[in-house]
FIVEXGU-41063 format. One line per field, with one value per residue (C-alpha): residue number from 1; x, y, z. Coordinates in Angstrom, 3 decimals, padded with zeros to 6 digits, always signed. Each point is the difference from the previous one (the first is absolute). Example, Ala and Ser with C-alpha at 12.3 -4.5 7.8 and 13.67 -1.06 7.14 Angstrom:
% FIVEXGU-41063
pos	[1  2]
px	[+012.300  +001.370]
py	[-004.500  +003.440]
pz	[+007.800  -000.660]
% end
This chain:
% FIVEXGU-41063
pos	[1  2  3  4  5  6  7  8  9  10  11  12  13  14  15  16  17  18  19  20  21  22  23  24  25  26  27  28  29  30  31  32  33  34  35  36  37  38  39  40  41  42  43  44  45  46  47  48  49  50  51  52  53  54  55  56  57  58  59  60  61  62  63  64  65  66  67  68  69  70  71  72  73  74  75  76  77  78  79  80  81  82  83  84  85  86  87  88  89  90  91  92  93  94  95  96  97  98  99  100  101  102  103  104  105  106  107  108  109  110  111  112  113  114  115  116  117  118  119  120  121  122  123  124  125  126  127  128  129  130  131  132  133  134  135  136  137  138  139  140  141  142  143  144  145  146  147  148  149  150  151  152  153  154  155  156  157  158  159  160  161  162  163  164  165  166  167  168  169  170  171  172  173  174  175  176  177  178  179  180  181  182  183  184  185  186  187  188  189  190  191  192  193  194  195  196  197  198  199  200  201  202  203  204  205  206  207  208  209  210  211  212  213  214  215  216  217  218  219  220  221  222  223  224  225  226  227  228  229  230  231  232  233  234  235  236  237  238  239  240  241  242  243  244  245  246  247  248  249  250  251  252  253  254  255  256  257  258  259  260  261  262  263  264  265  266  267  268  269  270  271  272  273  274  275  276  277  278  279  280  281  282  283  284  285  286  287  288  289  290  291  292  293  294  295  296  297  298  299  300  301  302  303  304  305  306  307  308  309  310  311  312  313  314  315  316  317  318  319  320  321  322  323  324  325  326  327  328  329  330  331  332  333  334  335  336  337  338  339  340  341  342  343  344  345  346  347  348  349  350  351  352  353  354  355  356  357  358  359  360  361  362  363  364  365  366  367  368  369  370  371  372  373  374  375  376  377  378  379  380  381  382  383  384  385  386  387  388  389  390  391  392  393  394  395  396  397  398  399  400  401  402  403  404  405  406  407  408  409  410  411  412  413  414  415  416  417  418  419  420  421  422  423  424  425  426  427  428  429  430  431  432  433  434  435  436  437  438  439  440  441  442  443  444  445  446  447  448  449  450  451  452  453  454  455  456  457  458  459  460  461  462  463  464  465  466  467  468  469  470  471  472  473  474  475  476  477  478  479  480  481  482  483  484  485  486  487  488  489  490  491  492  493  494  495  496  497  498  499  500  501  502  503  504  505  506  507  508  509  510  511  512  513  514  515  516  517  518  519  520  521  522  523  524  525  526  527  528  529  530  531  532  533  534  535  536  537  538  539  540  541  542  543  544  545  546  547  548  549  550  551  552  553  554  555  556  557  558  559  560  561  562  563  564  565  566  567  568  569  570  571  572  573  574  575  576  577  578  579  580  581  582  583  584  585  586  587  588  589  590  591  592  593  594  595  596  597  598  599  600  601  602  603  604  605  606  607  608  609  610  611  612  613  614  615  616  617  618  619  620  621  622  623  624  625  626  627  628  629  630  631  632  633  634  635  636  637  638  639  640  641  642  643  644  645  646  647  648  649  650  651  652  653  654  655  656  657  658  659  660  661  662  663  664  665]
px	[-006.863  -003.664  -001.871  -003.746  -002.141  -003.708  -001.995  -004.029  -002.431  -003.696  -001.558  -003.725  -000.500  -003.403  -001.258  -002.765  -000.296  +002.098  +001.715  +000.434  +002.136  +000.861  +002.576  +000.677  +002.920  +001.345  +003.631  +002.256  +003.509  +002.621  +002.836  +002.293  +003.470  +002.405  +003.692  +002.588  +003.875  +002.086  +003.468  +002.065  -001.161  -000.341  +002.678  +002.886  +000.511  +002.338  -001.572  +000.176  -000.439  -002.953  -002.832  -002.298  -002.977  -000.113  +000.463  -003.443  -001.300  +002.755  -002.378  +002.932  +002.696  +000.993  +003.548  -000.106  -000.059  +003.665  +000.322  +003.632  +000.083  +002.755  +001.961  -001.928  -003.968  -001.138  -002.511  -000.802  -003.263  -002.837  -002.227  -003.055  -001.147  -001.959  -002.690  -003.730  -002.449  -003.565  -002.010  -003.591  -001.354  -004.005  -001.054  -003.682  -000.275  -003.172  +000.592  -002.885  +000.575  -002.606  +000.099  -002.134  +000.210  +003.537  +000.935  +001.445  -000.321  +001.485  -000.282  +000.937  +001.450  +001.872  +000.961  +003.113  +000.501  +003.350  +000.987  +003.420  +001.874  +003.353  +003.110  +002.603  +002.879  +002.928  +002.751  -000.545  +003.489  +001.655  +001.778  +003.494  +001.414  +003.613  +001.608  +003.309  +000.448  +000.857  +003.208  +000.211  -000.374  -001.270  -003.411  +001.207  +002.730  -002.191  -002.175  +003.231  +000.155  -003.683  -000.425  -003.377  -001.034  -003.508  -001.955  -003.732  -002.361  -004.015  -001.438  -002.845  -001.205  -003.962  -002.629  -001.938  -003.658  -000.032  -003.313  -000.024  -003.354  +000.229  -003.320  -000.330  -002.491  +000.174  -001.801  +000.994  -001.232  +001.199  -001.672  +000.056  -000.369  +000.201  +000.841  +003.687  +000.236  -000.360  +000.514  +000.515  -000.864  +000.300  +000.420  +000.891  +000.185  +002.001  -000.373  +003.632  -000.234  +003.001  +000.271  -000.412  +000.323  -003.129  +000.554  +002.094  +003.432  +001.400  +001.883  +002.336  +002.478  -001.142  +002.925  -002.257  -000.919  +003.184  +000.666  +003.344  -000.336  -000.235  +003.350  +002.649  -000.858  +003.200  +002.861  +003.525  +000.399  -002.912  -002.554  -003.348  -000.353  -002.916  -001.436  -000.905  -001.743  -003.792  -001.578  -002.113  -001.288  +002.605  +002.660  +001.951  +000.497  +001.019  -002.932  +000.761  -001.921  -001.852  -003.520  -002.231  -002.359  -003.933  +001.501  -000.964  -001.210  +002.992  -001.203  -000.076  +002.203  +002.814  -000.545  -001.963  -002.156  -000.391  -002.939  +000.848  +000.205  -002.388  +001.335  -000.788  +000.434  -000.195  +000.851  -000.888  +000.432  -000.491  -000.043  +002.289  -000.708  -003.324  +001.013  +000.830  +003.640  +001.417  -001.135  +001.243  -000.215  +000.679  -000.861  +000.433  -000.902  +000.828  +000.753  +000.280  +000.960  +000.929  +003.340  -000.313  +000.447  +003.481  -000.466  -002.274  +001.868  +003.141  -001.685  -001.049  +003.606  -000.612  -000.543  -002.027  -001.208  +003.388  +003.353  +002.983  +003.176  +002.800  +003.489  +003.367  +003.629  -000.613  +001.382  -001.124  +000.319  -002.265  -001.630  -001.066  +003.771  +001.593  +002.850  +001.116  -000.185  +000.048  -003.034  -002.942  -003.585  -003.669  -001.361  -001.898  +001.215  -001.573  -002.636  +000.294  -003.368  -001.596  -002.447  -002.584  -000.041  -003.515  -000.640  +000.107  -001.768  -000.581  +002.431  -001.384  +000.675  -000.952  +000.543  -000.669  +000.887  -000.339  +000.543  -000.849  -000.551  +000.009  -000.828  +002.708  -000.880  -002.283  +000.981  +002.818  -000.675  +002.365  -000.185  +001.819  -001.045  +000.914  -000.416  +000.750  -000.918  +000.482  +000.059  -000.654  +000.375  +001.558  +001.019  +003.665  +001.588  +001.842  +002.466  -001.269  +001.834  +003.693  +002.382  -000.512  +001.878  +001.359  +001.359  +003.588  +001.744  -002.343  -000.367  +003.827  -000.064  -002.755  +001.677  +003.403  -001.650  +000.885  -003.831  -003.008  -002.659  -002.863  +001.142  -000.049  -002.848  -002.790  -002.367  +001.566  -001.268  -000.316  +002.347  -000.510  -003.509  -000.801  -002.906  -002.179  -001.532  -001.375  +002.156  +001.894  -000.928  +000.906  -000.376  +000.274  -000.242  +000.517  -000.250  -001.449  +000.096  -000.961  -000.660  -002.413  -000.028  -002.811  +000.607  +001.306  +001.384  +000.127  +001.732  -001.069  +002.184  -000.393  +002.762  +000.138  +002.174  -000.118  +002.000  -000.720  +001.122  -001.218  +001.179  -000.754  +000.826  -000.300  -000.923  -001.987  -002.530  +001.863  +003.371  +002.045  +001.151  +003.847  +000.020  -002.761  +000.222  +000.011  -002.462  +001.199  +003.508  -001.497  -001.825  +001.604  -000.742  -001.386  +000.028  -002.695  +002.061  +000.938  +000.432  +000.021  -002.335  -000.213  -002.040  -000.493  -002.486  -000.211  -001.761  +000.592  -001.824  +002.784  -001.178  +002.187  -001.361  -003.581  -001.263  +002.598  -001.219  +002.093  -002.035  +002.989  +001.443  -003.494  -000.142  +003.519  +001.187  -002.738  -002.291  +002.625  -000.458  +003.098  -000.744  +002.324  +000.314  +002.871  +000.249  +002.459  +000.134  +001.797  +001.405  -001.656  +001.584  +002.285  +001.105  +003.711  -000.401  +002.922  +000.274  +003.593  +000.165  -003.251  +000.558  -003.475  -000.655  -003.832  -000.559  -000.816  -000.457  +003.818  -000.346  -002.107  +002.284  +001.653  +003.265  +001.062  +000.359  +003.224  +000.101  -002.493  -000.537  +001.380  -000.755  +002.911  -002.816  +001.941  -000.511  +002.753  -001.092  -003.561  +000.517  +002.718  +000.226  +002.638  -003.012  -000.948  +001.766  -001.381  -001.728  +001.517  -001.642  -001.115  +002.003  +003.276  -001.262  -002.394  -002.931  -003.517  -000.090  +002.174  -002.292  +001.701  -001.113  -000.547  -003.492  -001.806  +000.051  +003.926  +000.673  -002.073  +000.079  +000.595  -002.978  -001.339  -000.174  -001.197  -001.675  -002.303  -001.066  -002.207  -000.526  -003.316  -002.482  -003.061  -000.298  -003.590  -000.283  -003.272  -001.521  -002.776  +000.541  -000.722  +001.568  +003.037  +003.420  +003.482  +001.925  +003.496  +002.021  +003.543  +000.655  +002.970  +000.735  +002.718  +000.046  +003.546  +001.565  +000.805  +001.570  -002.503  +001.069  -002.630  +001.200  +003.195  +001.511  -000.778  +001.268  +003.194  +001.664  +000.173  +002.773  -001.760  -001.534  -001.226  +000.340  -002.925  -001.269  -002.891  -001.271  -003.163  -000.485  +002.454  -001.394  -002.648  -001.460  -003.356  -001.609  -003.615  -003.013  -003.561  -002.627  -003.495  -003.209]
py	[+010.139  -000.527  +002.583  -001.294  +002.678  +000.503  +002.039  -000.034  +002.507  +000.282  +002.387  +001.054  +001.866  +001.857  +001.129  +002.797  +001.085  -000.381  +003.534  -000.760  -002.700  -000.876  -002.225  -001.325  -001.581  -001.884  -000.925  -001.649  -000.964  -001.233  -001.879  -001.525  +000.041  -002.292  +000.870  -002.308  +000.811  -001.274  -001.523  -000.564  +002.480  -001.852  +001.024  -002.672  -002.445  +002.152  +003.481  +002.059  +003.484  +001.555  +002.781  +002.408  -002.178  -003.720  -002.720  -001.071  +003.210  -001.135  -002.820  -002.478  +001.196  +001.742  +001.755  +003.820  +001.785  +001.553  +003.227  +000.820  +003.468  +001.673  -000.897  -003.025  +001.024  -003.713  -001.816  -003.780  -000.485  -002.076  +002.697  -000.059  -003.489  -001.972  +002.618  -000.082  +002.233  -000.272  +002.390  +000.225  +002.565  +000.644  +002.367  +001.129  +002.331  +001.266  +001.400  +001.243  +001.174  +002.145  +001.038  +003.168  +001.766  +001.197  -001.093  -003.015  +000.211  -002.367  +000.135  -002.334  -000.278  -002.953  -000.661  -002.245  -001.657  -001.458  -001.881  -001.218  -002.038  +000.342  -000.425  +002.726  +000.128  +000.112  -002.152  -001.699  -001.561  +003.386  +001.939  +000.776  +002.971  +000.175  +003.548  +001.219  +002.126  -000.726  -002.532  -000.125  +002.121  -003.786  -001.598  -003.609  +000.390  +001.786  -003.202  -002.259  +002.099  -000.263  +003.642  +000.836  +003.526  -000.664  -002.855  -000.008  -002.697  -000.171  -001.416  -002.146  -000.856  +001.222  -000.661  +003.305  +000.195  +002.660  +001.396  +002.487  +001.300  +002.012  +001.302  +001.907  +001.105  +001.792  +001.413  +000.070  +001.347  -000.892  +002.942  -000.095  +003.756  -000.184  -002.842  +000.825  +000.856  -001.886  +001.181  -002.659  +001.801  -001.325  +000.453  -002.868  +000.297  -002.668  +000.088  -001.741  +000.407  -001.642  -003.627  -000.990  -002.625  -001.949  +000.028  +003.547  -001.762  +002.569  +003.511  +002.804  +002.140  +003.891  +002.247  +002.971  -001.714  -000.997  +001.871  +001.690  +001.115  -003.391  -001.264  -001.525  -003.692  -001.699  -001.333  +000.809  -003.460  +000.699  -002.141  +001.411  +001.462  -001.793  +002.878  +001.055  -002.846  -000.933  -003.386  -001.431  -003.259  -001.024  +001.449  +003.113  +002.286  +003.498  +001.250  +004.207  +001.002  -003.597  +000.221  -002.817  -000.799  +000.746  +001.416  +003.816  +000.569  -001.209  -001.378  -003.907  +000.053  +002.008  +003.106  +002.696  -001.408  +002.327  +000.171  +002.311  -002.594  +000.881  -000.571  +001.778  -001.867  +001.451  -001.032  +000.408  -001.561  +002.242  -001.104  +002.954  -000.594  -001.663  -003.077  -002.225  -000.138  +002.499  +000.361  +002.554  -001.532  +001.500  -000.555  +000.683  -001.753  +000.324  -003.085  -000.629  -003.251  -001.466  -001.287  -003.778  -001.816  +000.218  +003.151  -001.052  -003.577  +001.942  +002.482  -002.545  -000.431  +002.466  +000.245  -000.948  -002.673  -001.029  +000.469  +000.006  +001.652  +000.598  +000.225  +001.820  -001.110  -003.567  -003.221  -002.536  -002.903  +002.187  +003.169  +000.844  +000.982  +003.133  -000.298  +003.789  -000.408  -003.713  +000.493  -002.780  +001.119  -001.623  +003.337  +000.678  +001.832  +002.730  -001.706  +000.568  +000.847  +000.539  +002.096  +002.263  +003.526  +001.199  +002.186  -002.834  +001.247  -002.718  +000.066  +002.037  -000.144  +001.663  -001.696  +002.039  -000.724  +001.398  -001.671  -000.386  -003.284  -000.192  -002.702  +000.628  -003.061  -002.757  -002.091  +002.305  +002.245  +002.666  +001.713  +002.699  +001.306  +001.691  -001.778  +001.057  -000.337  +001.624  -001.405  +002.000  -001.104  -003.017  -002.531  -000.200  -000.894  +002.435  -000.220  +002.309  -001.143  +001.011  +002.052  +003.523  +001.580  +003.082  -002.747  -000.368  -001.427  -002.810  -000.695  -000.819  -002.035  -002.031  -000.215  -001.331  -002.520  +001.577  +001.372  -001.709  +001.642  -000.849  +002.623  +002.836  -000.128  +002.327  -001.917  -001.638  -003.269  -001.576  -001.470  +000.550  +001.399  -000.763  +002.111  -001.061  +002.943  +001.513  +002.840  -000.261  +000.524  -001.228  +000.975  -001.889  +001.433  -001.947  +000.311  -003.266  -000.971  -002.973  -002.431  -002.679  -001.927  -002.826  -002.867  +001.860  -002.771  -002.212  +002.250  +001.406  +002.797  +001.914  +002.832  +002.181  +002.640  +002.166  +002.731  +000.752  +001.387  -001.031  +002.004  -001.009  +000.327  -003.920  -002.403  -002.523  +000.119  -000.316  +000.878  +002.107  +003.588  -000.106  +003.390  +000.184  +003.898  +000.739  -002.345  +002.402  -001.691  -003.212  +001.457  -000.665  -002.391  -002.999  -003.825  -000.203  +002.714  -001.618  +002.995  -002.274  -002.810  -001.849  -003.295  -001.754  -003.043  -001.671  -002.957  -001.333  -002.736  -001.310  -000.263  -003.153  -002.997  +000.743  -001.021  -002.318  -003.027  -002.567  -000.559  -001.034  +003.446  +001.780  -002.105  +000.094  +003.553  +001.819  +001.835  +001.297  +003.102  +002.067  +002.447  +001.981  +002.933  +002.420  +002.348  +002.878  +001.739  +002.789  -000.654  +000.903  +002.319  -001.379  +001.822  -000.307  -000.914  +001.229  -003.126  +001.063  +001.079  +001.987  +003.673  +000.644  -001.186  +000.067  -003.167  -002.836  +002.204  +000.212  -003.012  +001.815  +003.095  +000.372  +001.055  +003.786  +000.207  +001.818  -000.486  -000.804  -003.498  -001.942  -003.843  -002.244  -002.585  -002.689  -002.990  +001.159  +003.828  +000.859  +003.682  +002.182  -000.479  +002.744  +002.234  -000.599  +000.693  -000.865  +002.839  +001.774  +000.025  +003.354  -000.047  -000.439  +003.239  -001.878  +001.768  -001.063  -001.882  -002.749  -001.106  -000.486  +002.529  -002.894  -000.404  -003.252  +000.115  +000.585  -003.140  -001.551  -003.932  -002.120  +000.018  -003.027  -000.796  -003.629  -002.107  -002.994  -002.005  -002.844  -002.260  -002.173  -001.949  -001.801  -003.107  -001.500  -003.812  -000.196  +001.877  +001.584  +003.765  -000.978  -003.320  -001.358  +001.794  +000.374  +003.218  +000.193  +002.951  +001.146  +003.024  +002.122  +002.510  +002.479  -001.458  +001.508  -000.881  +003.624  +000.739  +001.955  +001.680  +000.517  +001.425  +001.424  +000.350  +003.388  -000.246  +002.228  -002.057  -003.209  -001.336  -000.217  +003.207  +001.135  -003.576  -001.880  -002.586  -001.852  -000.356  -000.635  -003.815  -001.861  -001.083  -002.679  -002.497  -001.755  -002.609  -001.228  -001.774  +000.218  -002.683  +001.278  -002.269]
pz	[-119.071  -000.014  -002.294  -000.741  -001.626  -001.026  -001.828  -001.248  -001.162  -000.312  -002.511  -000.625  -003.261  -000.398  -003.440  +000.734  -003.374  -003.250  +000.822  +004.092  +001.349  +003.649  +001.662  +003.560  +001.043  +003.031  -000.291  +002.199  +000.320  +002.464  +001.046  +002.657  +000.355  +002.192  -000.399  +001.722  -000.050  -002.578  +000.585  +003.253  +002.474  +003.193  +002.862  -000.060  +002.964  +002.589  -000.957  +003.146  -001.144  +001.654  -001.394  +001.546  +000.581  +001.055  -002.766  +000.131  -002.075  -002.680  -001.738  -001.407  +002.081  -003.386  -000.200  +000.316  -003.263  -001.186  -001.937  -001.049  -000.717  -001.941  -001.933  -000.610  +000.312  +000.333  +002.021  +001.228  +001.427  +000.473  +000.151  +002.262  -001.054  +000.942  -000.685  -000.665  -002.203  -000.997  -002.205  -001.150  -002.480  -000.057  -002.900  -000.267  -003.347  -002.367  -003.221  -002.068  -004.087  -001.765  -003.497  -000.563  -003.132  -001.030  +004.017  +001.120  +003.843  +002.616  +003.871  +002.771  +003.578  +001.700  +003.471  +000.874  +003.282  +000.570  +003.262  +000.422  +002.766  -000.218  +002.564  +000.441  -002.229  +001.983  +001.616  +003.173  -000.133  -000.243  -002.906  +000.933  -002.396  -000.284  -001.176  -000.773  +003.004  +003.702  +000.364  -003.641  -003.335  -001.577  +000.899  -000.553  +002.451  +002.658  -000.371  +000.402  +003.175  +000.857  +000.481  -001.457  -001.122  +000.633  +001.353  -000.611  +001.157  -000.037  +003.198  -001.361  -003.385  +000.635  -002.261  -001.469  -001.396  -002.724  -001.353  -003.070  -001.232  -003.299  -001.636  -003.316  -002.522  -003.455  -002.942  -003.782  -003.238  -003.680  -001.841  -003.763  -000.469  -003.667  -002.318  -000.010  +003.645  +003.245  +003.302  +003.043  +003.533  +003.397  +003.714  +002.795  +003.590  +002.043  +003.723  +000.997  +003.766  +001.732  +000.843  +003.890  +002.586  +000.805  +003.817  -000.092  +000.815  -001.953  +001.134  -001.595  +000.915  -000.724  +000.171  +000.761  +003.088  +001.432  +003.079  +000.427  +003.442  +001.517  +001.561  -002.015  -000.493  -000.409  +002.558  -000.724  -002.233  -002.157  +001.840  +001.101  +003.623  +001.282  +001.659  -003.593  -000.882  +000.038  +000.952  -002.745  +000.429  +002.285  -002.307  +000.805  -003.497  -000.760  -001.601  -000.356  -002.968  -000.561  -000.997  +000.318  -002.522  +001.328  +002.924  +001.047  -003.483  -001.914  -003.404  -000.332  -003.019  +001.751  -002.502  -001.004  -002.971  -002.959  -002.213  -002.570  -002.583  -002.708  -003.313  -003.359  -003.203  -003.546  -003.625  -003.350  -003.666  -003.228  -003.657  -001.373  -003.811  +000.580  -002.079  +002.891  -000.666  +002.308  +003.771  +002.388  +003.603  +003.271  +003.880  +003.520  +003.368  +003.464  +002.425  +003.567  +001.662  +003.647  +000.530  -000.282  +003.198  +000.804  +001.849  +003.004  +000.346  +000.434  +002.188  +002.488  +001.302  +002.872  +003.781  +001.702  -001.991  -001.651  +001.656  -002.229  +001.837  -001.183  +001.371  -001.209  +000.165  +001.731  +000.092  -002.551  +002.808  +002.524  -001.350  +003.681  +000.410  -001.313  -002.255  +000.797  +003.687  +000.681  +002.298  +000.251  +000.464  +000.415  -000.505  -003.285  -003.315  -002.119  -002.567  -003.626  -001.716  -003.320  +000.015  -002.044  -000.621  +001.632  -003.206  -002.417  -003.169  -002.477  -003.190  -002.925  -003.552  -003.223  -003.237  -003.505  -004.018  -003.124  -003.189  -003.803  -001.737  -003.642  -002.723  -002.338  -002.357  +000.133  +002.967  +001.128  +002.890  +001.843  +003.215  +001.725  +003.424  +003.305  +003.251  +003.344  +003.637  +003.155  +003.714  +003.047  +004.023  -001.223  +002.665  +001.482  +003.452  +001.929  +002.878  +002.487  +003.072  -001.148  +001.926  -000.359  -002.662  +002.008  +002.833  -001.999  +003.383  +000.428  -003.462  -000.440  +002.985  -001.385  -003.473  +001.485  +002.351  +003.278  +000.767  +000.644  -002.735  +002.186  +002.462  -002.194  -002.402  -000.871  +001.977  +003.051  +001.167  -003.492  -002.239  -004.003  -001.079  -003.545  -000.936  -002.830  -001.946  -003.020  -000.584  -003.152  -003.743  -003.840  -003.526  -003.127  -003.597  -003.212  -003.840  -001.652  -003.526  -001.533  -003.358  -000.558  -003.451  +000.214  -002.231  -002.887  -002.497  +002.681  +002.281  +003.260  +001.770  +003.024  +000.770  +003.258  +001.102  +003.523  +001.043  +003.506  +003.271  +003.372  +003.166  +003.649  +003.444  +000.780  -002.446  +001.782  +003.293  +003.185  -001.659  +002.907  -000.499  +000.046  +001.700  +002.536  +000.443  -003.998  -002.117  -003.110  +000.583  -001.646  -002.958  -003.302  -002.983  +001.546  -000.106  -003.114  -002.135  -003.373  -002.176  -003.289  -000.573  -003.156  -000.922  -003.201  -000.380  -003.174  -001.624  -003.491  -001.930  -002.036  -003.825  -000.920  -001.366  +001.075  -003.564  -001.290  -001.696  +002.035  +002.934  +002.083  -000.474  +000.893  +003.201  +001.100  -001.346  -000.467  +002.650  +002.163  +002.004  +001.466  +002.929  +002.380  +002.633  -000.366  +002.841  +001.093  +003.247  +001.540  +003.661  +003.155  +002.676  +002.686  +003.279  +000.996  +003.733  +002.443  +002.276  +001.844  +003.429  +001.411  -000.622  +001.039  +003.534  -000.295  +002.039  -002.634  -003.460  -001.146  -002.187  -002.141  -000.912  -003.603  -001.607  -000.655  -003.788  -000.929  -004.090  -002.781  -000.258  -002.843  -001.245  -000.834  -000.010  +000.676  +002.319  +002.297  +000.051  -001.469  +001.111  +001.140  +003.597  +000.448  -000.404  +003.372  +003.660  +003.307  +001.821  +002.946  +003.361  +001.525  +002.961  -002.625  -002.034  -002.164  -001.853  +000.057  +003.139  -001.172  -002.906  -003.407  -002.946  -002.446  -001.095  +000.066  -004.016  -000.023  -001.923  -002.874  +000.032  -003.077  -002.596  -001.858  -003.625  -000.938  -002.524  +000.772  -003.222  -000.639  -003.083  +000.053  -002.003  +000.483  -001.849  -000.815  +000.367  -001.901  -002.904  +002.482  +001.441  +003.352  +000.037  +001.998  -000.580  +001.228  +000.676  -000.135  +001.622  +000.004  +002.444  +000.851  +002.879  -000.253  -003.599  -000.960  +003.510  +000.743  +003.309  +002.100  +003.118  +002.711  +003.277  +001.583  +003.305  +001.148  +003.502  +000.388  +002.923  -001.887  -001.928  -003.312  +000.239  -003.511  -001.500  -001.555  +002.068  -001.788  -003.740  -001.866  -001.116  -002.714  -003.150  +000.624  -002.787  +000.597  -002.513  +000.733  -001.451  +000.690  -001.194  -000.210  -000.718]
% end
């Protein structure tokens, strides 16, 4: 891997009057990335398996990616490497500060120009996904039989030239209304138009433009009917519902840009008693952002500028041959796509706080405060091209592997369509308390405790909804929900032998400092994944199902059983009388993972080698991590079909001891 990076800045400061200052800046940063496969990835001598496209498209003649589904959920891949990427960022900004009476004003604007050249991120060697349907209820057995649930391959690892332009301006005022009260007021605007491809080699699928009156585009074997295809630069594609950047008024960024991104800010600080020892503080602010990068890189994988066909139930040795019928075809298969929802509002967040800080004694300060945040139009991924929910007959056939899912999808002519959108929300509320003791009798201590609750639909950008028809199915305590967090840090200058009359005692035994960090945290939520035979039949979304919760969860907290697996049962398919369309009723926060209680400690001493304060010195350090060597469980097996379901699978590090020294002169 080669990854050089650069940065530079140029600033001009202008002082017009003692109360008026202006600073103009030009900032630059950049990097290039070249990634190569790691390990053995080349096809072995005698390899005779074929793929969709000529070998020349597979740089390095790599082996296909292998994905084993239930009950193993494992992967082998050289990824899409070798791969290249380069980025350059240019920001021009100006900031003006003006002090006038009781006001401290600040105004500014910025313009950020981000060009980025990057190859697509998908496999030209192909990806073979083996599931637990068709010939066997075990994905590894199907692998041995060469029965691929889904084979997907990118035709060509094209390079794209992305451009992102952001601009903004703001105004702030720190207004000292009276000596005891300061008010902070601000307003910011950020223009966040979506990134575009410099040469308009960019297309998007818009469901509202999909014409359902056109002839059905698929042959009986799941391949595309040539009569339904459109010729584009010598290649035939199915383009129903596809819109091209910059063509017929379609936006270059493929989405409808939103400019309602005004962000008010307000805060205050009030000296309650007028003695400078008790301060009441509060604040509120709104923020908008753009989804950073990966949404547009994924959305480049669409026809007619990228072709990533996907076939279901085919042979590993020749994906052009159906494992269901044995029929071999040279026709094209439907393409997978990762699209952007046309209404693509920037993610918004509001943050707010209210708290009291009090000096309870000299060098001792206590604080208690409420902190919260709300998020709306947050990013998620949704699989929009499943089978219709009411099509139980075909869903059952897809689930048991007897039918080709591509024949019955909502938008025939395409395989899976992952729509990237901003449609979810989150909220976080916390009560925080802290105490700081600063160098009292040689001791400095900081204690902090937080009781909090975080709820969301998805916890990170580009996370996929489990149920594409009901986002609320995933609403619950999120991946950042730690209800209790306690931290203590301490530094103590040991008083022993500091004033001993024996010089050797003072040098060797005196002047040691003890420090440490203690932290105790409750665990985060864990979904219990249903990984048995497909009971959804939605053509690619079944792996995201969850179990049914049938009893309250208890916690033996043993390595062999962290939680009561008997509290869960497999969901039932709707064609077998199951409820909720086959989705399990357990929340994504049904189980709480192990927490953490740990001590890290150190003992160190600075030994001067001369009588001069700034002279040469030697520092000696003894450090320990997980000092008391407590076993700290971490992860569990949350996949219902695994043999070690419910068992602890990982732990935090055991105790580590370190001895170090540093010579300074």
